[in-house]
VMD Tcl script that builds the backbone (N, CA, C; Angstrom):
set m [mol new atoms 495]
animate dup $m
set s [atomselect $m all]
$s set {name element resname resid chain x y z} {
  {N N MET 1 A 57.462 -0.197 124.770}
  {CA C MET 1 A 58.271 0.811 125.416}
  {C C MET 1 A 57.375 1.702 126.259}
  {N N ALA 2 A 57.742 1.889 127.505}
  {CA C ALA 2 A 57.017 2.830 128.359}
  {C C ALA 2 A 57.357 4.244 127.907}
  {N N GLN 3 A 56.411 5.135 128.055}
  {CA C GLN 3 A 56.654 6.513 127.637}
  {C C GLN 3 A 57.722 7.132 128.532}
  {N N PRO 4 A 58.803 7.664 127.921}
  {CA C PRO 4 A 59.868 8.282 128.721}
  {C C PRO 4 A 59.354 9.490 129.502}
  {N N LYS 5 A 59.904 9.678 130.681}
  {CA C LYS 5 A 59.520 10.785 131.544}
  {C C LYS 5 A 59.723 12.107 130.809}
  {N N TYR 6 A 58.798 13.027 130.986}
  {CA C TYR 6 A 58.798 14.379 130.417}
  {C C TYR 6 A 58.526 14.427 128.921}
  {N N SER 7 A 58.235 13.311 128.310}
  {CA C SER 7 A 57.968 13.309 126.871}
  {C C SER 7 A 56.468 13.428 126.619}
  {N N HIS 8 A 56.141 13.783 125.393}
  {CA C HIS 8 A 54.756 13.691 124.937}
  {C C HIS 8 A 54.762 12.847 123.659}
  {N N ILE 9 A 53.631 12.330 123.299}
  {CA C ILE 9 A 53.531 11.490 122.118}
  {C C ILE 9 A 53.226 12.379 120.909}
  {N N GLU 10 A 54.100 12.315 119.924}
  {CA C GLU 10 A 53.862 13.008 118.660}
  {C C GLU 10 A 53.186 12.016 117.718}
  {N N ARG 11 A 51.988 12.374 117.299}
  {CA C ARG 11 A 51.220 11.502 116.413}
  {C C ARG 11 A 51.204 12.144 115.032}
  {N N GLU 12 A 51.849 11.473 114.071}
  {CA C GLU 12 A 51.923 12.034 112.736}
  {C C GLU 12 A 51.990 10.938 111.674}
  {N N ARG 13 A 51.606 11.349 110.464}
  {CA C ARG 13 A 51.763 10.510 109.278}
  {C C ARG 13 A 52.449 11.352 108.216}
  {N N ARG 14 A 53.167 10.658 107.296}
  {CA C ARG 14 A 53.962 11.359 106.284}
  {C C ARG 14 A 53.775 10.705 104.909}
  {N N TRP 15 A 53.806 11.548 103.859}
  {CA C TRP 15 A 53.679 11.096 102.486}
  {C C TRP 15 A 54.770 11.712 101.623}
  {N N ARG 16 A 55.256 10.940 100.676}
  {CA C ARG 16 A 56.175 11.451 99.662}
  {C C ARG 16 A 55.336 12.175 98.614}
  {N N VAL 17 A 55.845 13.325 98.178}
  {CA C VAL 17 A 55.163 14.122 97.167}
  {C C VAL 17 A 56.164 14.449 96.062}
  {N N GLU 18 A 55.774 14.202 94.837}
  {CA C GLU 18 A 56.625 14.586 93.710}
  {C C GLU 18 A 56.443 16.085 93.467}
  {N N PRO 19 A 57.541 16.817 93.274}
  {CA C PRO 19 A 57.447 18.280 93.117}
  {C C PRO 19 A 56.477 18.722 92.026}
  {N N SER 20 A 56.406 17.993 90.936}
  {CA C SER 20 A 55.517 18.385 89.835}
  {C C SER 20 A 54.040 18.247 90.212}
  {N N GLN 21 A 53.734 17.490 91.251}
  {CA C GLN 21 A 52.352 17.256 91.672}
  {C C GLN 21 A 51.899 18.177 92.807}
  {N N ALA 22 A 52.853 18.806 93.477}
  {CA C ALA 22 A 52.541 19.631 94.650}
  {C C ALA 22 A 51.916 20.963 94.245}
  {N N PRO 23 A 51.103 21.527 95.129}
  {CA C PRO 23 A 50.541 22.854 94.840}
  {C C PRO 23 A 51.650 23.910 94.876}
  {N N ALA 24 A 51.433 25.005 94.171}
  {CA C ALA 24 A 52.396 26.112 94.186}
  {C C ALA 24 A 52.469 26.682 95.600}
  {N N VAL 25 A 53.672 26.943 96.079}
  {CA C VAL 25 A 53.852 27.445 97.446}
  {C C VAL 25 A 54.497 28.826 97.473}
  {N N GLY 26 A 54.788 29.387 96.316}
  {CA C GLY 26 A 55.564 30.617 96.211}
  {C C GLY 26 A 55.199 31.730 97.165}
  {N N ASP 27 A 53.914 32.059 97.323}
  {CA C ASP 27 A 53.525 33.203 98.151}
  {C C ASP 27 A 52.928 32.794 99.496}
  {N N ARG 28 A 53.004 31.530 99.830}
  {CA C ARG 28 A 52.449 31.059 101.104}
  {C C ARG 28 A 53.420 31.358 102.254}
  {N N PRO 29 A 52.887 31.567 103.447}
  {CA C PRO 29 A 53.769 31.715 104.616}
  {C C PRO 29 A 54.577 30.437 104.829}
  {N N TYR 30 A 55.771 30.590 105.350}
  {CA C TYR 30 A 56.647 29.443 105.556}
  {C C TYR 30 A 57.506 29.656 106.798}
  {N N THR 31 A 58.099 28.566 107.235}
  {CA C THR 31 A 59.088 28.573 108.307}
  {C C THR 31 A 60.346 27.907 107.773}
  {N N ILE 32 A 61.484 28.539 107.972}
  {CA C ILE 32 A 62.755 27.916 107.621}
  {C C ILE 32 A 63.182 27.076 108.819}
  {N N ILE 33 A 63.455 25.808 108.571}
  {CA C ILE 33 A 63.860 24.883 109.628}
  {C C ILE 33 A 65.275 24.407 109.331}
  {N N GLU 34 A 66.176 24.697 110.268}
  {CA C GLU 34 A 67.569 24.271 110.155}
  {C C GLU 34 A 67.825 23.253 111.263}
  {N N ASP 35 A 68.066 22.023 110.846}
  {CA C ASP 35 A 68.269 20.930 111.799}
  {C C ASP 35 A 69.711 20.441 111.747}
  {N N ARG 36 A 70.211 20.045 112.894}
  {CA C ARG 36 A 71.478 19.317 112.983}
  {C C ARG 36 A 71.177 18.041 113.752}
  {N N TYR 37 A 71.368 16.902 113.088}
  {CA C TYR 37 A 71.141 15.593 113.692}
  {C C TYR 37 A 72.473 15.124 114.258}
  {N N LEU 38 A 72.550 15.036 115.573}
  {CA C LEU 38 A 73.810 14.734 116.246}
  {C C LEU 38 A 74.203 13.273 116.024}
  {N N ASP 39 A 75.464 13.075 115.668}
  {CA C ASP 39 A 75.972 11.738 115.372}
  {C C ASP 39 A 75.753 10.775 116.531}
  {N N ASP 40 A 75.408 9.550 116.187}
  {CA C ASP 40 A 75.297 8.430 117.125}
  {C C ASP 40 A 74.283 8.664 118.248}
  {N N THR 41 A 73.290 9.523 117.992}
  {CA C THR 41 A 72.235 9.789 118.967}
  {C C THR 41 A 70.906 9.924 118.223}
  {N N ARG 42 A 69.833 10.113 118.953}
  {CA C ARG 42 A 68.533 10.448 118.367}
  {C C ARG 42 A 68.216 11.925 118.628}
  {N N PHE 43 A 69.232 12.723 118.974}
  {CA C PHE 43 A 69.038 14.136 119.260}
  {C C PHE 43 A 69.104 14.982 117.995}
  {N N ARG 44 A 68.284 16.027 117.996}
  {CA C ARG 44 A 68.236 16.994 116.902}
  {C C ARG 44 A 68.276 18.391 117.510}
  {N N VAL 45 A 69.154 19.241 116.971}
  {CA C VAL 45 A 69.184 20.656 117.339}
  {C C VAL 45 A 68.460 21.392 116.219}
  {N N ARG 46 A 67.489 22.249 116.574}
  {CA C ARG 46 A 66.644 22.884 115.551}
  {C C ARG 46 A 66.575 24.389 115.748}
  {N N LYS 47 A 66.681 25.088 114.630}
  {CA C LYS 47 A 66.429 26.530 114.571}
  {C C LYS 47 A 65.263 26.731 113.619}
  {N N MET 48 A 64.195 27.350 114.119}
  {CA C MET 48 A 63.017 27.628 113.301}
  {C C MET 48 A 62.891 29.145 113.163}
  {N N THR 49 A 62.837 29.621 111.919}
  {CA C THR 49 A 62.735 31.049 111.648}
  {C C THR 49 A 61.483 31.308 110.829}
  {N N CYS 50 A 60.586 32.133 111.356}
  {CA C CYS 50 A 59.371 32.492 110.633}
  {C C CYS 50 A 59.764 33.359 109.433}
  {N N GLY 51 A 59.363 32.944 108.242}
  {CA C GLY 51 A 59.713 33.661 107.029}
  {C C GLY 51 A 59.105 35.047 106.945}
  {N N GLN 52 A 58.034 35.299 107.668}
  {CA C GLN 52 A 57.366 36.587 107.589}
  {C C GLN 52 A 57.853 37.558 108.666}
  {N N THR 53 A 58.097 37.079 109.874}
  {CA C THR 53 A 58.455 37.972 110.985}
  {C C THR 53 A 59.919 37.891 111.384}
  {N N GLY 54 A 60.584 36.810 111.003}
  {CA C GLY 54 A 61.971 36.607 111.413}
  {C C GLY 54 A 62.115 36.070 112.824}
  {N N GLN 55 A 61.004 35.822 113.508}
  {CA C GLN 55 A 61.059 35.285 114.870}
  {C C GLN 55 A 61.738 33.924 114.869}
  {N N VAL 56 A 62.656 33.722 115.832}
  {CA C VAL 56 A 63.468 32.508 115.887}
  {C C VAL 56 A 63.149 31.708 117.142}
  {N N SER 57 A 63.103 30.386 116.980}
  {CA C SER 57 A 62.937 29.460 118.091}
  {C C SER 57 A 64.071 28.446 118.002}
  {N N LEU 58 A 64.747 28.183 119.130}
  {CA C LEU 58 A 65.878 27.259 119.186}
  {C C LEU 58 A 65.527 26.105 120.110}
  {N N LYS 59 A 65.773 24.863 119.662}
  {CA C LYS 59 A 65.353 23.696 120.432}
  {C C LYS 59 A 66.380 22.574 120.364}
  {N N LEU 60 A 66.363 21.749 121.380}
  {CA C LEU 60 A 67.042 20.459 121.376}
  {C C LEU 60 A 65.954 19.424 121.618}
  {N N SER 61 A 65.846 18.458 120.715}
  {CA C SER 61 A 64.778 17.456 120.821}
  {C C SER 61 A 65.339 16.063 120.672}
  {N N LYS 62 A 64.619 15.131 121.274}
  {CA C LYS 62 A 64.904 13.717 121.075}
  {C C LYS 62 A 63.581 13.042 120.750}
  {N N LYS 63 A 63.531 12.406 119.584}
  {CA C LYS 63 A 62.367 11.627 119.181}
  {C C LYS 63 A 62.760 10.169 119.362}
  {N N TYR 64 A 62.087 9.502 120.274}
  {CA C TYR 64 A 62.424 8.120 120.607}
  {C C TYR 64 A 61.963 7.163 119.522}
  {N N ASP 65 A 62.725 6.108 119.360}
  {CA C ASP 65 A 62.313 5.035 118.481}
  {C C ASP 65 A 61.192 4.299 119.208}
  {N N ALA 66 A 60.165 3.947 118.488}
  {CA C ALA 66 A 59.030 3.258 119.105}
  {C C ALA 66 A 58.487 2.238 118.125}
  {N N GLY 67 A 57.750 1.303 118.616}
  {CA C GLY 67 A 57.192 0.268 117.762}
  {C C GLY 67 A 56.207 0.802 116.742}
  {N N LEU 68 A 55.515 1.870 117.066}
  {CA C LEU 68 A 54.496 2.435 116.188}
  {C C LEU 68 A 55.021 3.749 115.611}
  {N N ALA 69 A 55.268 3.782 114.306}
  {CA C ALA 69 A 55.844 4.975 113.671}
  {C C ALA 69 A 54.922 6.185 113.736}
  {N N THR 70 A 53.637 5.978 113.886}
  {CA C THR 70 A 52.695 7.093 113.932}
  {C C THR 70 A 52.574 7.717 115.321}
  {N N ALA 71 A 53.186 7.114 116.326}
  {CA C ALA 71 A 53.082 7.627 117.700}
  {C C ALA 71 A 54.412 7.429 118.407}
  {N N ARG 72 A 55.251 8.470 118.363}
  {CA C ARG 72 A 56.586 8.347 118.958}
  {C C ARG 72 A 56.762 9.377 120.068}
  {N N PRO 73 A 57.339 8.960 121.187}
  {CA C PRO 73 A 57.622 9.901 122.276}
  {C C PRO 73 A 58.651 10.939 121.830}
  {N N LEU 74 A 58.416 12.178 122.235}
  {CA C LEU 74 A 59.283 13.296 121.880}
  {C C LEU 74 A 59.481 14.164 123.117}
  {N N VAL 75 A 60.711 14.564 123.353}
  {CA C VAL 75 A 61.010 15.492 124.434}
  {C C VAL 75 A 61.788 16.655 123.836}
  {N N THR 76 A 61.467 17.877 124.264}
  {CA C THR 76 A 62.081 19.076 123.707}
  {C C THR 76 A 62.462 20.035 124.822}
  {N N ALA 77 A 63.642 20.632 124.676}
  {CA C ALA 77 A 64.090 21.715 125.559}
  {C C ALA 77 A 64.357 22.936 124.683}
  {N N TYR 78 A 63.887 24.091 125.129}
  {CA C TYR 78 A 64.149 25.324 124.403}
  {C C TYR 78 A 65.496 25.874 124.858}
  {N N LEU 79 A 66.251 26.407 123.902}
  {CA C LEU 79 A 67.625 26.831 124.146}
  {C C LEU 79 A 67.786 28.329 123.968}
  {N N ASP 80 A 68.820 28.875 124.617}
  {CA C ASP 80 A 69.221 30.242 124.293}
  {C C ASP 80 A 70.311 30.145 123.216}
  {N N GLU 81 A 70.784 31.279 122.718}
  {CA C GLU 81 A 71.741 31.268 121.603}
  {C C GLU 81 A 73.062 30.604 121.971}
  {N N THR 82 A 73.525 30.788 123.190}
  {CA C THR 82 A 74.781 30.176 123.616}
  {C C THR 82 A 74.649 28.652 123.661}
  {N N GLU 83 A 73.551 28.180 124.230}
  {CA C GLU 83 A 73.318 26.734 124.294}
  {C C GLU 83 A 73.185 26.146 122.887}
  {N N TYR 84 A 72.448 26.846 122.043}
  {CA C TYR 84 A 72.260 26.390 120.663}
  {C C TYR 84 A 73.604 26.258 119.952}
  {N N ALA 85 A 74.450 27.274 120.075}
  {CA C ALA 85 A 75.767 27.246 119.433}
  {C C ALA 85 A 76.610 26.082 119.958}
  {N N ARG 86 A 76.515 25.817 121.246}
  {CA C ARG 86 A 77.294 24.721 121.836}
  {C C ARG 86 A 76.861 23.372 121.247}
  {N N PHE 87 A 75.554 23.133 121.192}
  {CA C PHE 87 A 75.070 21.867 120.637}
  {C C PHE 87 A 75.366 21.757 119.138}
  {N N CYS 88 A 75.280 22.879 118.407}
  {CA C CYS 88 A 75.579 22.847 116.973}
  {C C CYS 88 A 77.054 22.552 116.705}
  {N N GLY 89 A 77.910 22.765 117.699}
  {CA C GLY 89 A 79.328 22.462 117.560}
  {C C GLY 89 A 79.646 20.982 117.664}
  {N N LEU 90 A 78.677 20.184 118.068}
  {CA C LEU 90 A 78.886 18.734 118.164}
  {C C LEU 90 A 78.807 18.103 116.774}
  {N N PRO 91 A 79.488 16.981 116.567}
  {CA C PRO 91 A 79.451 16.322 115.263}
  {C C PRO 91 A 78.027 15.905 114.898}
  {N N GLY 92 A 77.681 16.128 113.644}
  {CA C GLY 92 A 76.363 15.761 113.154}
  {C C GLY 92 A 76.206 16.128 111.697}
  {N N VAL 93 A 75.020 15.894 111.171}
  {CA C VAL 93 A 74.704 16.249 109.791}
  {C C VAL 93 A 73.563 17.260 109.801}
  {N N ASP 94 A 73.604 18.147 108.816}
  {CA C ASP 94 A 72.654 19.251 108.755}
  {C C ASP 94 A 71.601 19.044 107.671}
  {N N MET 95 A 70.458 19.660 107.908}
  {CA C MET 95 A 69.380 19.683 106.931}
  {C C MET 95 A 68.680 21.032 107.044}
  {N N ILE 96 A 68.350 21.607 105.896}
  {CA C ILE 96 A 67.575 22.849 105.860}
  {C C ILE 96 A 66.363 22.602 104.981}
  {N N LYS 97 A 65.206 23.020 105.481}
  {CA C LYS 97 A 63.977 22.868 104.701}
  {C C LYS 97 A 63.067 24.053 104.977}
  {N N ARG 98 A 62.152 24.274 104.070}
  {CA C ARG 98 A 61.082 25.256 104.261}
  {C C ARG 98 A 59.795 24.484 104.485}
  {N N ARG 99 A 59.087 24.885 105.520}
  {CA C ARG 99 A 57.818 24.226 105.840}
  {C C ARG 99 A 56.681 25.190 105.527}
  {N N TYR 100 A 55.792 24.733 104.664}
  {CA C TYR 100 A 54.622 25.508 104.266}
  {C C TYR 100 A 53.379 24.868 104.867}
  {N N LYS 101 A 52.436 25.674 105.246}
  {CA C LYS 101 A 51.156 25.174 105.745}
  {C C LYS 101 A 50.180 25.075 104.576}
  {N N ILE 102 A 49.539 23.922 104.476}
  {CA C ILE 102 A 48.599 23.644 103.394}
  {C C ILE 102 A 47.269 23.247 104.021}
  {N N GLU 103 A 46.185 23.875 103.579}
  {CA C GLU 103 A 44.855 23.494 104.054}
  {C C GLU 103 A 44.298 22.371 103.182}
  {N N HIS 104 A 43.771 21.357 103.846}
  {CA C HIS 104 A 43.122 20.257 103.125}
  {C C HIS 104 A 42.059 19.665 104.032}
  {N N ASP 105 A 40.849 19.591 103.527}
  {CA C ASP 105 A 39.715 19.028 104.278}
  {C C ASP 105 A 39.562 19.662 105.662}
  {N N GLY 106 A 39.776 20.978 105.738}
  {CA C GLY 106 A 39.574 21.702 106.993}
  {C C GLY 106 A 40.671 21.526 108.019}
  {N N ARG 107 A 41.785 20.903 107.638}
  {CA C ARG 107 A 42.909 20.679 108.559}
  {C C ARG 107 A 44.161 21.309 107.985}
  {N N GLU 108 A 45.093 21.639 108.868}
  {CA C GLU 108 A 46.365 22.207 108.448}
  {C C GLU 108 A 47.412 21.097 108.325}
  {N N TRP 109 A 47.972 20.951 107.151}
  {CA C TRP 109 A 49.012 19.984 106.851}
  {C C TRP 109 A 50.318 20.742 106.657}
  {N N SER 110 A 51.441 20.072 106.785}
  {CA C SER 110 A 52.749 20.687 106.562}
  {C C SER 110 A 53.383 20.075 105.319}
  {N N LEU 111 A 53.915 20.939 104.459}
  {CA C LEU 111 A 54.617 20.495 103.259}
  {C C LEU 111 A 56.067 20.960 103.386}
  {N N ASP 112 A 56.987 20.003 103.457}
  {CA C ASP 112 A 58.407 20.306 103.615}
  {C C ASP 112 A 59.109 20.260 102.265}
  {N N VAL 113 A 59.783 21.387 101.952}
  {CA C VAL 113 A 60.579 21.512 100.737}
  {C C VAL 113 A 62.040 21.551 101.182}
  {N N PHE 114 A 62.800 20.569 100.784}
  {CA C PHE 114 A 64.184 20.428 101.251}
  {C C PHE 114 A 65.120 21.298 100.429}
  {N N GLU 115 A 65.982 22.047 101.135}
  {CA C GLU 115 A 66.954 22.909 100.472}
  {C C GLU 115 A 68.363 22.330 100.539}
  {N N ASN 116 A 68.717 21.724 101.662}
  {CA C ASN 116 A 70.045 21.149 101.825}
  {C C ASN 116 A 69.953 20.015 102.851}
  {N N PRO 117 A 70.262 18.788 102.511}
  {CA C PRO 117 A 70.712 18.384 101.185}
  {C C PRO 117 A 69.547 18.402 100.189}
  {N N ALA 118 A 69.906 18.465 98.919}
  {CA C ALA 118 A 68.886 18.453 97.871}
  {C C ALA 118 A 68.234 17.078 97.847}
  {N N VAL 119 A 66.955 17.061 98.033}
  {CA C VAL 119 A 66.171 15.827 98.001}
  {C C VAL 119 A 65.197 15.998 96.840}
  {N N GLY 120 A 65.025 14.981 96.039}
  {CA C GLY 120 A 64.230 15.107 94.818}
  {C C GLY 120 A 62.732 14.987 95.011}
  {N N PHE 121 A 62.260 15.152 96.231}
  {CA C PHE 121 A 60.827 15.053 96.508}
  {C C PHE 121 A 60.516 15.927 97.709}
  {N N LEU 122 A 59.241 16.059 98.020}
  {CA C LEU 122 A 58.755 16.807 99.177}
  {C C LEU 122 A 58.133 15.813 100.151}
  {N N ILE 123 A 57.939 16.258 101.379}
  {CA C ILE 123 A 57.250 15.434 102.374}
  {C C ILE 123 A 56.036 16.212 102.891}
  {N N LEU 124 A 54.891 15.568 102.855}
  {CA C LEU 124 A 53.657 16.109 103.419}
  {C C LEU 124 A 53.419 15.384 104.728}
  {N N GLU 125 A 53.098 16.140 105.773}
  {CA C GLU 125 A 52.797 15.463 107.035}
  {C C GLU 125 A 51.607 16.118 107.725}
  {N N ILE 126 A 51.013 15.320 108.571}
  {CA C ILE 126 A 49.867 15.775 109.362}
  {C C ILE 126 A 50.023 15.235 110.772}
  {N N GLU 127 A 49.711 16.070 111.740}
  {CA C GLU 127 A 49.640 15.641 113.134}
  {C C GLU 127 A 48.181 15.709 113.563}
  {N N ALA 128 A 47.751 14.712 114.294}
  {CA C ALA 128 A 46.366 14.680 114.774}
  {C C ALA 128 A 46.277 13.730 115.965}
  {N N GLU 129 A 45.177 13.803 116.649}
  {CA C GLU 129 A 44.979 12.953 117.825}
  {C C GLU 129 A 44.715 11.512 117.398}
  {N N GLU 130 A 44.983 10.628 118.344}
  {CA C GLU 130 A 44.771 9.198 118.113}
  {C C GLU 130 A 43.325 8.951 117.721}
  {N N GLY 131 A 43.125 8.043 116.804}
  {CA C GLY 131 A 41.782 7.755 116.324}
  {C C GLY 131 A 41.482 8.523 115.048}
  {N N LEU 132 A 41.704 9.832 115.061}
  {CA C LEU 132 A 41.483 10.644 113.866}
  {C C LEU 132 A 42.639 10.473 112.876}
  {N N LEU 133 A 43.847 10.389 113.368}
  {CA C LEU 133 A 45.030 10.324 112.512}
  {C C LEU 133 A 44.911 9.206 111.474}
  {N N GLU 134 A 44.466 8.049 111.903}
  {CA C GLU 134 A 44.387 6.892 111.033}
  {C C GLU 134 A 43.334 7.060 109.943}
  {N N ARG 135 A 42.331 7.904 110.187}
  {CA C ARG 135 A 41.218 8.077 109.235}
  {C C ARG 135 A 41.458 9.185 108.221}
  {N N LEU 136 A 42.464 10.026 108.439}
  {CA C LEU 136 A 42.682 11.160 107.547}
  {C C LEU 136 A 43.174 10.707 106.182}
  {N N LEU 137 A 42.619 11.308 105.149}
  {CA C LEU 137 A 43.032 11.014 103.781}
  {C C LEU 137 A 43.839 12.198 103.258}
  {N N PRO 138 A 44.985 11.918 102.662}
  {CA C PRO 138 A 45.823 13.007 102.149}
  {C C PRO 138 A 45.235 13.582 100.864}
  {N N PRO 139 A 45.746 14.728 100.434}
  {CA C PRO 139 A 45.328 15.264 99.134}
  {C C PRO 139 A 45.703 14.276 98.020}
  {N N SER 140 A 45.020 14.374 96.900}
  {CA C SER 140 A 45.249 13.434 95.794}
  {C C SER 140 A 46.664 13.534 95.231}
  {N N TRP 141 A 47.332 14.659 95.435}
  {CA C TRP 141 A 48.688 14.835 94.890}
  {C C TRP 141 A 49.777 14.216 95.775}
  {N N ALA 142 A 49.419 13.698 96.924}
  {CA C ALA 142 A 50.395 13.005 97.782}
  {C C ALA 142 A 50.599 11.606 97.194}
  {N N ALA 143 A 51.824 11.302 96.789}
  {CA C ALA 143 A 52.091 10.087 96.026}
  {C C ALA 143 A 51.868 8.816 96.836}
  {N N ARG 144 A 52.562 8.693 97.957}
  {CA C ARG 144 A 52.401 7.477 98.745}
  {C C ARG 144 A 52.861 7.712 100.168}
  {N N GLU 145 A 52.292 6.942 101.061}
  {CA C GLU 145 A 52.633 7.096 102.477}
  {C C GLU 145 A 53.991 6.473 102.767}
  {N N VAL 146 A 54.800 7.220 103.566}
  {CA C VAL 146 A 56.150 6.751 103.926}
  {C C VAL 146 A 56.346 6.769 105.446}
  {N N THR 147 A 55.272 6.874 106.182}
  {CA C THR 147 A 55.341 6.970 107.639}
  {C C THR 147 A 56.177 5.856 108.250}
  {N N ASP 148 A 56.002 4.644 107.778}
  {CA C ASP 148 A 56.669 3.484 108.376}
  {C C ASP 148 A 58.079 3.232 107.859}
  {N N LEU 149 A 58.565 4.068 106.933}
  {CA C LEU 149 A 59.886 3.849 106.342}
  {C C LEU 149 A 60.930 4.722 107.027}
  {N N VAL 150 A 61.828 4.100 107.765}
  {CA C VAL 150 A 62.881 4.824 108.490}
  {C C VAL 150 A 63.708 5.672 107.533}
  {N N SER 151 A 63.899 5.211 106.310}
  {CA C SER 151 A 64.720 5.943 105.344}
  {C C SER 151 A 64.122 7.293 104.969}
  {N N TYR 152 A 62.844 7.533 105.280}
  {CA C TYR 152 A 62.193 8.808 105.000}
  {C C TYR 152 A 62.109 9.714 106.234}
  {N N GLN 153 A 62.636 9.286 107.364}
  {CA C GLN 153 A 62.726 10.184 108.515}
  {C C GLN 153 A 63.816 11.203 108.202}
  {N N CYS 154 A 63.635 12.437 108.632}
  {CA C CYS 154 A 64.564 13.497 108.239}
  {C C CYS 154 A 65.995 13.237 108.686}
  {N N GLY 155 A 66.195 12.622 109.832}
  {CA C GLY 155 A 67.549 12.281 110.263}
  {C C GLY 155 A 68.215 11.328 109.284}
  {N N SER 156 A 67.445 10.422 108.712}
  {CA C SER 156 A 67.967 9.504 107.689}
  {C C SER 156 A 68.199 10.231 106.377}
  {N N LEU 157 A 67.259 11.103 105.977}
  {CA C LEU 157 A 67.403 11.843 104.722}
  {C C LEU 157 A 68.602 12.791 104.758}
  {N N ALA 158 A 68.921 13.337 105.934}
  {CA C ALA 158 A 70.088 14.224 106.043}
  {C C ALA 158 A 71.369 13.462 105.723}
  {N N ARG 159 A 71.381 12.189 106.051}
  {CA C ARG 159 A 72.574 11.360 105.799}
  {C C ARG 159 A 72.536 10.692 104.430}
  {N N GLN 160 A 71.332 10.364 103.957}
  {CA C GLN 160 A 71.166 9.655 102.684}
  {C C GLN 160 A 69.941 10.237 101.967}
  {N N PRO 161 A 70.144 11.312 101.161}
  {CA C PRO 161 A 68.997 12.010 100.554}
  {C C PRO 161 A 68.219 11.208 99.524}
  {N N ASP 162 A 68.768 10.096 99.058}
  {CA C ASP 162 A 68.074 9.248 98.091}
  {C C ASP 162 A 67.760 7.924 98.785}
  {N N PRO 163 A 66.612 7.859 99.467}
  {CA C PRO 163 A 66.335 6.680 100.317}
  {C C PRO 163 A 66.172 5.394 99.521}
  {N N ALA 164 A 66.721 4.342 100.100}
  {CA C ALA 164 A 66.510 3.011 99.549}
  {C C ALA 164 A 65.116 2.564 99.922}
  {N N GLU 165 A 64.464 1.922 99.028}
  {CA C GLU 165 A 63.067 1.538 99.287}
  {C C GLU 165 A 62.955 0.074 99.573}
}
mol reanalyze $m
mol bondsrecalc $m
mol representation Tube
mol addrep $m
């Protein structure tokens, strides 16, 4: 697939984490992420709220399907409140999660704790440049890599919180 116009490549890997194995996140800074995955599309409407300042960011994004799960084209448009409300009015499924930043081996990782729908695990992810991404080792408490499993993409988890393996 040729890279779609105006997109950039998001390079990331993801791991399933069992809640009992994850580090305590109670007092760490977080971002509340409210997503609506629009039916029959690859579009996502997102509201990100900083837990400490209350600052809000509104976006419409499309993450393209690509042959390589670790490098997918992504295009994003920032929205005002009216535009956000209009897109949220379209049919879709919702997901709410808290994203915590975790330091490991001198890099910042993201730990997603799902609030709605209730998912019985957490997702750890890391973004990095090509070449480095493949060499990064997750913390020992990350159970297993799920980067290549479509059922662990958040749009899939919003529809089916208990992924088939």
